[in-house]
MDTraj code that builds the backbone (N, CA, C; nanometers):
import mdtraj as md
import numpy as np

residues = "LYS GLN TYR PRO ILE GLY ILE ILE MET ALA ASP ILE ASP HIS PHE LYS GLN PHE ASN ASP LEU HIS GLY HIS ALA ALA GLY ASP THR VAL LEU VAL GLN ILE ALA SER LEU LEU ARG THR HIS VAL ARG SER SER ASP VAL ILE CYS ARG TYR GLY GLY GLU GLU PHE ILE ILE ILE LEU PRO GLU ALA SER GLN ASP ILE THR LEU MET ARG ALA GLU ARG MET ARG GLU ASN ALA GLY HIS LEU HIS LEU GLN TYR GLU GLY GLN THR LEU LYS ALA VAL THR LEU SER LEU GLY VAL ALA ILE PHE PRO ASP HIS GLY SER THR ILE ALA ALA LEU LEU ALA ALA ALA ASP SER ALA LEU TYR ARG ALA LYS HIS ALA GLY ARG ASN ARG VAL MET ALA VAL ASP GLN ALA".split()
xyz = np.array([
    [2.8732, 6.1642, 7.9720],
    [2.9209, 6.0216, 7.8950],
    [3.0352, 5.9972, 7.9766],
    [3.0698, 5.8606, 7.9762],
    [3.1582, 5.7766, 8.0535],
    [3.2973, 5.7742, 7.9629],
    [3.3936, 5.8027, 7.9592],
    [3.5121, 5.7835, 7.9062],
    [3.6127, 5.6774, 7.9565],
    [3.6691, 5.6075, 7.8635],
    [3.7576, 5.4942, 7.8906],
    [3.8912, 5.5610, 7.9555],
    [3.9257, 5.4603, 8.0630],
    [4.0720, 5.5257, 8.1369],
    [4.1780, 5.3814, 8.1066],
    [4.2827, 5.3815, 8.0515],
    [4.3665, 5.2676, 8.0599],
    [4.4319, 5.2653, 8.1486],
    [4.4783, 5.1685, 8.2036],
    [4.5586, 5.1513, 8.3329],
    [4.6618, 5.0574, 8.2875],
    [4.8072, 5.0920, 8.3017],
    [4.9085, 4.9879, 8.2793],
    [5.0075, 4.9887, 8.3880],
    [5.0288, 4.8443, 8.4411],
    [5.1116, 4.8172, 8.5586],
    [5.2152, 4.7730, 8.4700],
    [5.3353, 4.8187, 8.5108],
    [5.4704, 4.7859, 8.4644],
    [5.5297, 4.7406, 8.5334],
    [5.6235, 4.6040, 8.5268],
    [5.7188, 4.5476, 8.6061],
    [5.8609, 4.5543, 8.5510],
    [5.9681, 4.5598, 8.6015],
    [6.1151, 4.5722, 8.5315],
    [6.1510, 4.3972, 8.6073],
    [6.1541, 4.3250, 8.5036],
    [6.1889, 4.1679, 8.4936],
    [6.3198, 4.1720, 8.5673],
    [6.3106, 4.0838, 8.6387],
    [6.4406, 4.0015, 8.7096],
    [6.5094, 4.1426, 8.8035],
    [6.4417, 4.2333, 8.8362],
    [6.4955, 4.3179, 8.9148],
    [6.5959, 4.2720, 9.0255],
    [6.5205, 4.2119, 9.1236],
    [6.5745, 4.1674, 9.2719],
    [6.7287, 4.0952, 9.2089],
    [6.7490, 4.0255, 9.0840],
    [6.8649, 3.9617, 9.0554],
    [6.9676, 4.0894, 8.9988],
    [6.9017, 4.1790, 8.9358],
    [6.9946, 4.3021, 8.8795],
    [7.0730, 4.3799, 9.0020],
    [6.9763, 4.3741, 9.1100],
    [6.9917, 4.4592, 9.2270],
    [7.1221, 4.3792, 9.2952],
    [7.0981, 4.2416, 9.2757],
    [7.1875, 4.1531, 9.3501],
    [7.3351, 4.1912, 9.2670],
    [7.3284, 4.1537, 9.1135],
    [7.4342, 4.1777, 9.0729],
    [7.5002, 4.3100, 9.0614],
    [7.4256, 4.4069, 9.0662],
    [7.4983, 4.5443, 9.0478],
    [7.4840, 4.6422, 9.1583],
    [7.4273, 4.5980, 9.2420],
    [7.4343, 4.6710, 9.3706],
    [7.2867, 4.7950, 9.3844],
    [7.2311, 4.8166, 9.4995],
    [7.1083, 4.8712, 9.5091],
    [7.1349, 5.0486, 9.4344],
    [7.2253, 5.0974, 9.4579],
    [7.2442, 5.2367, 9.3762],
    [7.2475, 5.2153, 9.2407],
    [7.2962, 5.0997, 9.1545],
    [7.2366, 5.0725, 8.9919],
    [7.1094, 5.0693, 8.9770],
    [7.0521, 5.0037, 9.0670],
    [6.9109, 4.9618, 9.0767],
    [6.8214, 5.0791, 9.0841],
    [6.8784, 5.1782, 9.1673],
    [6.7942, 5.3090, 9.1558],
    [6.8232, 5.3973, 9.0600],
    [6.9641, 5.3606, 8.9635],
    [6.9656, 5.4604, 8.8570],
    [6.9004, 5.3875, 8.7627],
    [6.8724, 5.2794, 8.7443],
    [6.7827, 5.2125, 8.6502],
    [6.6359, 5.2793, 8.6862],
    [6.5861, 5.2291, 8.7946],
    [6.4690, 5.3116, 8.7782],
    [6.4373, 5.4246, 8.7363],
    [6.5346, 5.5325, 8.7730],
    [6.4907, 5.6674, 8.7070],
    [6.5158, 5.6818, 8.5678],
    [6.5830, 5.5848, 8.5176],
    [6.6226, 5.5622, 8.3709],
    [6.4790, 5.5087, 8.3204],
    [6.4300, 5.4333, 8.3787],
    [6.2898, 5.3522, 8.3080],
    [6.1682, 5.4626, 8.3522],
    [6.1872, 5.5285, 8.4392],
    [6.0511, 5.6511, 8.4609],
    [6.0943, 5.7293, 8.3490],
    [6.1859, 5.7700, 8.3111],
    [6.2426, 5.8666, 8.2257],
    [6.1589, 5.8344, 8.0903],
    [6.2205, 5.6960, 8.0764],
    [6.1593, 5.6194, 7.9297],
    [6.0179, 5.6369, 7.9317],
    [5.9371, 5.5872, 8.0407],
    [5.7851, 5.5895, 8.0418],
    [5.7317, 5.7393, 8.0006],
    [5.7865, 5.8174, 8.1063],
    [5.7257, 5.9765, 8.0406],
    [5.7538, 6.0435, 7.9000],
    [5.8311, 5.9529, 7.8049],
    [5.8296, 5.9692, 7.6775],
    [5.7255, 5.9197, 7.6096],
    [5.6657, 5.8356, 7.6718],
    [5.5528, 5.7644, 7.5788],
    [5.3908, 5.8000, 7.6382],
    [5.3933, 5.9132, 7.7016],
    [5.2841, 5.9500, 7.7747],
    [5.2463, 6.0718, 7.7279],
    [5.1013, 6.1203, 7.7464],
    [5.0690, 6.2885, 7.7183],
    [5.0754, 6.3452, 7.8346],
    [5.0583, 6.4599, 7.8323],
    [5.0420, 6.5653, 7.9727],
    [4.9156, 6.5191, 8.0480],
    [4.8596, 6.4491, 7.9988],
    [4.7170, 6.4213, 8.0458],
    [4.7328, 6.3179, 8.1430],
    [4.8616, 6.2155, 8.1082],
    [4.8553, 6.0912, 8.1711],
    [4.9672, 6.1052, 8.2945],
    [4.9234, 5.9605, 8.3607],
    [4.9879, 6.0124, 8.5309],
    [5.1086, 5.8884, 8.5142],
    [5.2341, 5.8877, 8.5736],
    [5.2890, 5.7865, 8.5987],
    [5.3341, 5.7701, 8.7447],
    [5.3008, 5.6712, 8.8357],
    [5.3284, 5.6572, 8.9698],
    [5.4322, 5.5252, 8.9921],
    [5.5227, 5.5624, 9.0382],
    [5.5898, 5.4422, 9.1219],
    [5.5289, 5.3687, 9.1965],
    [5.4776, 5.2328, 9.2088],
    [5.4168, 5.1530, 9.2805],
    [5.4631, 5.0252, 9.3225],
    [5.5524, 5.0598, 9.4463],
    [5.6164, 4.9570, 9.4813],
    [5.7532, 4.9159, 9.4459],
    [5.8191, 4.8350, 9.4563],
    [5.9955, 4.8558, 9.4262],
    [6.0378, 4.8376, 9.2773],
    [5.9932, 4.7906, 9.2100],
    [6.0097, 4.7669, 9.0747],
    [5.8846, 4.8039, 8.9543],
    [5.7872, 4.8468, 9.0298],
    [5.6380, 4.8525, 8.9651],
    [5.5971, 4.9863, 8.9572],
    [5.5450, 5.0250, 8.8372],
    [5.4897, 5.1563, 8.8177],
    [5.3479, 5.1355, 8.7303],
    [5.2710, 5.2561, 8.7702],
    [5.1407, 5.2410, 8.7327],
    [5.1320, 5.3824, 8.6319],
    [5.0818, 5.3337, 8.5223],
    [5.0577, 5.4385, 8.4323],
    [4.8940, 5.4635, 8.4218],
    [4.8340, 5.5771, 8.4413],
    [4.6969, 5.5923, 8.3993],
    [4.6632, 5.6984, 8.2669],
    [4.5929, 5.6441, 8.1814],
    [4.5830, 5.7138, 8.0403],
    [4.4439, 5.7267, 8.0387],
    [4.3870, 5.8746, 8.0579],
    [4.2510, 5.9143, 8.0628],
    [4.2019, 5.9045, 7.9230],
    [4.1104, 5.8763, 7.9114],
    [4.0438, 5.8808, 7.7528],
    [4.1128, 5.7964, 7.6468],
    [4.1604, 5.6792, 7.6814],
    [4.2523, 5.5913, 7.6204],
    [4.1828, 5.4514, 7.6036],
    [4.1522, 5.4010, 7.4685],
    [4.0797, 5.2768, 7.4547],
    [4.1911, 5.1913, 7.4832],
    [4.1320, 5.0669, 7.4942],
    [4.2446, 4.9439, 7.5330],
    [4.3442, 4.9136, 7.4048],
    [4.3132, 4.9493, 7.2729],
    [4.4052, 4.9715, 7.1656],
    [4.5013, 5.0686, 7.2133],
    [4.4661, 5.1666, 7.2246],
    [4.5501, 5.2850, 7.2458],
    [4.6411, 5.2492, 7.3632],
    [4.6047, 5.1770, 7.4718],
    [4.6681, 5.1741, 7.5853],
    [4.7469, 5.0520, 7.5817],
    [4.7348, 4.9330, 7.4867],
    [4.8230, 4.8266, 7.4452],
    [4.9014, 4.8848, 7.3644],
    [4.8808, 4.9737, 7.2792],
    [4.9950, 5.0434, 7.1840],
    [5.0880, 5.0955, 7.2676],
    [5.0495, 5.1898, 7.3731],
    [5.1525, 5.2569, 7.3925],
    [5.2446, 5.1729, 7.5147],
    [5.1718, 5.0663, 7.5622],
    [5.2501, 4.9606, 7.6489],
    [5.3514, 4.8976, 7.5673],
    [5.3132, 4.8566, 7.4652],
    [5.4346, 4.7741, 7.3841],
    [5.5272, 4.8679, 7.3384],
    [5.5084, 4.9897, 7.3006],
    [5.6267, 5.0897, 7.2566],
    [5.7076, 5.0764, 7.3895],
    [5.6199, 5.1070, 7.5236],
    [5.7365, 5.1189, 7.6526],
    [5.8071, 4.9923, 7.6553],
    [5.7525, 4.8772, 7.6423],
    [5.8125, 4.7312, 7.6581],
    [5.9355, 4.7184, 7.5354],
    [5.9151, 4.7467, 7.4122],
    [6.0044, 4.7666, 7.3114],
    [6.1138, 4.8665, 7.3496],
    [6.0748, 4.9770, 7.3524],
    [6.1886, 5.1122, 7.3784],
    [6.2749, 5.0450, 7.5192],
    [6.2435, 4.9865, 7.6149],
    [6.3067, 4.9537, 7.7421],
    [6.4390, 4.8708, 7.7254],
    [6.3995, 4.7623, 7.6280],
    [6.4705, 4.7007, 7.5547],
    [6.5971, 4.7336, 7.5003],
    [6.5693, 4.8821, 7.4507],
    [6.7075, 4.9209, 7.3825],
    [6.7808, 5.0242, 7.4531],
    [6.7186, 5.0415, 7.6025],
    [6.8002, 5.1389, 7.6704],
    [6.9375, 5.1100, 7.7013],
    [7.0092, 5.1814, 7.6550],
    [7.1746, 5.1705, 7.7012],
    [7.1649, 5.2334, 7.8566],
    [7.1735, 5.1350, 7.9701],
    [7.1523, 5.1935, 8.0937],
    [7.3092, 5.2056, 8.1435],
    [7.3210, 5.3334, 8.1830],
    [7.4291, 5.3795, 8.2273],
    [7.4434, 5.3991, 8.4019],
    [7.5576, 5.3354, 8.4782],
    [7.5909, 5.3614, 8.5976],
    [7.7538, 5.3822, 8.5957],
    [7.7826, 5.4709, 8.6636],
    [7.9263, 5.4873, 8.6958],
    [8.0525, 5.4840, 8.5836],
    [7.9767, 5.5370, 8.4431],
    [8.0680, 5.5281, 8.3342],
    [8.0395, 5.3735, 8.2685],
    [7.9714, 5.2980, 8.3355],
    [7.9325, 5.1661, 8.2482],
    [7.8265, 5.1406, 8.2126],
    [7.8106, 5.0712, 8.0769],
    [7.6994, 5.0355, 8.0317],
    [7.6356, 4.8860, 8.0848],
    [7.5262, 4.8787, 8.1562],
    [7.5036, 4.7705, 8.2408],
    [7.3909, 4.6959, 8.1064],
    [7.3834, 4.5824, 8.1713],
    [7.2943, 4.4635, 8.1169],
    [7.1315, 4.5111, 8.0803],
    [7.0803, 4.5587, 7.9498],
    [6.9389, 4.5872, 7.9331],
    [6.8611, 4.4986, 8.0440],
    [6.7313, 4.5755, 8.0801],
    [6.6483, 4.5165, 8.1088],
    [6.5037, 4.4742, 8.0290],
    [6.4171, 4.4428, 8.0745],
    [6.2844, 4.4288, 7.9923],
    [6.1988, 4.4410, 8.1001],
    [6.0717, 4.4955, 8.0257],
    [5.9343, 4.5022, 8.1419],
    [5.8409, 4.4113, 8.0869],
    [5.7662, 4.4000, 8.1843],
    [5.6293, 4.2935, 8.1763],
    [5.5365, 4.4034, 8.2005],
    [5.4265, 4.4003, 8.1290],
    [5.3241, 4.5277, 8.1320],
    [5.1665, 4.4383, 8.1601],
    [5.1047, 4.4591, 8.2149],
    [4.9353, 4.4293, 8.2473],
    [4.8634, 4.5650, 8.2054],
    [4.7490, 4.5331, 8.1032],
    [4.6557, 4.6389, 8.0766],
    [4.5179, 4.6078, 8.1252],
    [4.4577, 4.6910, 8.2093],
    [4.3304, 4.7040, 8.2212],
    [4.2320, 4.8486, 8.1910],
    [4.1286, 4.8054, 8.1378],
    [4.0438, 4.9439, 8.0922],
    [3.9243, 4.9882, 8.1888],
    [3.8926, 5.0922, 8.2148],
    [3.7912, 5.1218, 8.3088],
    [3.6786, 5.1755, 8.1957],
    [3.5719, 5.1295, 8.1783],
    [3.5229, 5.0645, 8.3037],
    [3.4899, 4.9018, 8.2805],
    [3.5525, 4.8653, 8.1544],
    [3.5337, 4.7087, 8.1024],
    [3.5901, 4.6277, 8.2211],
    [3.6871, 4.6594, 8.2727],
    [3.7526, 4.5532, 8.3566],
    [3.7642, 4.5921, 8.5063],
    [3.6827, 4.6608, 8.5471],
    [3.6473, 4.7337, 8.6804],
    [3.5963, 4.8904, 8.7148],
    [3.5304, 4.9069, 8.7878],
    [3.4582, 5.0343, 8.8215],
    [3.5101, 5.1007, 8.9222],
    [3.6123, 5.0289, 8.9967],
    [3.6709, 5.1127, 9.1240],
    [3.8143, 5.0739, 9.0829],
    [3.8974, 5.1669, 9.1612],
    [4.0384, 5.1858, 9.1680],
    [4.1115, 5.0322, 9.2035],
    [4.0528, 4.9897, 9.3320],
    [4.1216, 4.8794, 9.3845],
    [4.0923, 4.7446, 9.2590],
    [3.9685, 4.7514, 9.2034],
    [3.9205, 4.6502, 9.0782],
    [4.0078, 4.6695, 8.9742],
    [4.0534, 4.7911, 8.9043],
    [4.0987, 4.8171, 8.8015],
    [4.2573, 4.7840, 8.8513],
    [4.2961, 4.7953, 8.9510],
    [4.4731, 4.7547, 8.9801],
    [4.4824, 4.6257, 9.0100],
    [4.3765, 4.5390, 9.0532],
    [4.3586, 4.4111, 9.0533],
    [4.4002, 4.3641, 8.9313],
    [4.2831, 4.3975, 8.8093],
    [4.2923, 4.3675, 8.6941],
    [4.4084, 4.3494, 8.6389],
    [4.4600, 4.4991, 8.6454],
    [4.6042, 4.5281, 8.5355],
    [4.7056, 4.4268, 8.6062],
    [4.7186, 4.4119, 8.7624],
    [4.7998, 4.3039, 8.8438],
    [4.7816, 4.1714, 8.7882],
    [4.6475, 4.1332, 8.7970],
    [4.6360, 3.9905, 8.7134],
    [4.6914, 3.9881, 8.5766],
    [4.6760, 4.0822, 8.4873],
    [4.7203, 4.0755, 8.3579],
    [4.8664, 4.0996, 8.3544],
    [4.9563, 4.1517, 8.4359],
    [5.0813, 4.1589, 8.4702],
    [5.1430, 4.0028, 8.5164],
    [5.0555, 3.9678, 8.6206],
    [5.1154, 3.8474, 8.6517],
    [5.1323, 3.7337, 8.5178],
    [5.0152, 3.7324, 8.4497],
    [5.0029, 3.6365, 8.3218],
    [5.1194, 3.6677, 8.2212],
    [5.1561, 3.8017, 8.1803],
    [5.2618, 3.8523, 8.1117],
    [5.3937, 3.7651, 8.1985],
    [5.4066, 3.7801, 8.2972],
    [5.5175, 3.6921, 8.3681],
    [5.5290, 3.5651, 8.3359],
    [5.4041, 3.5217, 8.3785],
    [5.3903, 3.3713, 8.3574],
    [5.4405, 3.3288, 8.2098],
    [5.3720, 3.4142, 8.1305],
    [5.4316, 3.3503, 8.0051],
    [5.5500, 3.3758, 7.9443],
    [5.6326, 3.4485, 8.0268],
    [5.7654, 3.4417, 7.9780],
    [5.8506, 3.5430, 8.0009],
    [5.7682, 3.6779, 8.0563],
    [5.7964, 3.8083, 8.0439],
    [5.8306, 3.8719, 7.9653],
    [5.8858, 3.9996, 7.9199],
    [5.9043, 4.1086, 7.8338],
    [5.7982, 4.0785, 7.7561],
    [5.6700, 4.0962, 7.8099],
    [5.5159, 4.1090, 7.7140],
    [5.4413, 4.1895, 7.7746],
    [5.3302, 4.2242, 7.6640],
    [5.2122, 4.2863, 7.7128],
    [5.1025, 4.2160, 7.7194],
    [5.0349, 4.1859, 7.8245],
    [4.9174, 4.1063, 7.8295],
    [4.8012, 4.2127, 7.8679],
    [4.6750, 4.2159, 7.8059],
    [4.5464, 4.2804, 7.8738],
    [4.4735, 4.1934, 7.9493],
    [4.3795, 4.2492, 8.0289],
    [4.2756, 4.1592, 8.1083],
    [4.2427, 4.0183, 8.0147],
    [4.1671, 4.0642, 7.9175],
    [4.1047, 4.0004, 7.8269],
    [4.1900, 3.9251, 7.7302],
    [4.2808, 3.8987, 7.7115],
    [4.3560, 3.8518, 7.6325],
    [4.4203, 3.6966, 7.6954],
    [4.4067, 3.6297, 7.6097],
    [4.4394, 3.4348, 7.6439],
    [4.5895, 3.4449, 7.6851],
])
top = md.Topology()
chain = top.add_chain()
for i, resn in enumerate(residues, 1):
    res = top.add_residue(resn, chain, resSeq=i)
    for name in ("N", "CA", "C"):
        top.add_atom(name, md.element.get_by_symbol(name[0]), res)
traj = md.Trajectory(xyz[None], top)
């Protein structure tokens, strides 16, 4: 039997501007705090990977599209409520844009799934950021 696998591609919105404003050390602290937040929304069987500068990939074995979308939405909501701390200061909150793809519906290879999740992420950013989009959402 073939089980679904959920793929979430998460991107910290306007991270370059955040780094320009607060410095790369503060940006690194935010990356660590976002990674910690993401860990609170996954099971022990799920995998979180940093995928480039401000992007993360979350792999959810045996997760339907509905479950994957629900987890992605919780990640997005909770990121906006983080009280980001750096050197004793509370920094401006960051938001996440997330793209969701599902194996085998949106691809049968790793490359195809990552491309599908990236396309959904691009549409989330193009639609105004701070949102979750699935491959098959308009």
